[in-house]
N, C-alpha and C positions, 0 to 999 in steps of 0.2 A: 316493600308493599306501599302501594300508591293509596292515598287517605282523601276522603273527599272534604270539603271545608266543613260538613255537619259532623264528621268524626268518623263516619263509615268507611270501609274500604271502598275505593273507587275502582271497579272493574273495567278493565281494556275492552275495546270492541272486538266482538269475535272476529277472528280472521281464519281463512282457509289457507293452510300451508302443508306441503308435503311433509310426511315425518323427518326424512333426512334434513329438510331445512330448519326445522324445529330443534332437532337435535343439535346441529351446529350452533345455533344460537345459544343453546343452554349447555354446551358441552363441558365447559368447566364445573358446572354445578352437577351434572351428571356423574363426571369423575369423583366428585366430593360425596357422592351418595345419594344425591336427589333422585326423583323418579318423575316421571310423567304419568298423568292420569287424562285420559279422555272424559270430558264432560258433556252429555247431550245438553243441546240448547232447545229448550221448550218456550217457545214464545206465547205468552198468555195473550188470550183475546178476550174481550168483552162480550163477544157474540156467542151465545149458547146454541148448541147444535143438538136436536133430537135424533137419537138412534134406537134401533131395536136389536136386542140380543137376546140369545137362547142360553139358558142354564138349567141345570138339573135343579128340580124342586128343592131338595135338600141343601144345595149350595146356595141357593137364593135365600132360604130360611136363615142360614149361617151369615149371610151378607147383612141381611135385615137386623139380625140380633147385634152383630158387631156395629153396625152403624148407629143404632139406636144407644148402644152404650157409649158411644162417643158423642152423642148428640148431633148426628149428622143425618142427612137424607140418604136414601139409597144411592142416588146420583152423586152426591158429594163424596161418599164413602168409596164408590167404584173409581171416581176421578182421582181422588187421593192415592187410593192403592195403585192405580195405573201409573200415576207419576212417579210414585215411590219404586216401583218396579223398573221403569224406564231410567231412572237415576241411580239404580243400583242399591237401593235401601230397603231390600225386602227382607 
């Protein structure tokens, strides 16, 4: 594992490679029982974008209650939920 001077892990820059090329690079690790996981890259941006969506009224009430329980805005809750879904943490 690579480590930053500050102590946290240093992540390599994302690279686009064919699955076969990746498998060749880590063949020994895979043979020893390791496995590969595809991790979606979500580039955070500071610019907010307004969007309009349609939801069932009951779903919207449930979202608002859950957001309030977490101390989030509706937008914050929906953004977090979407990122969790994209990252497979549902």
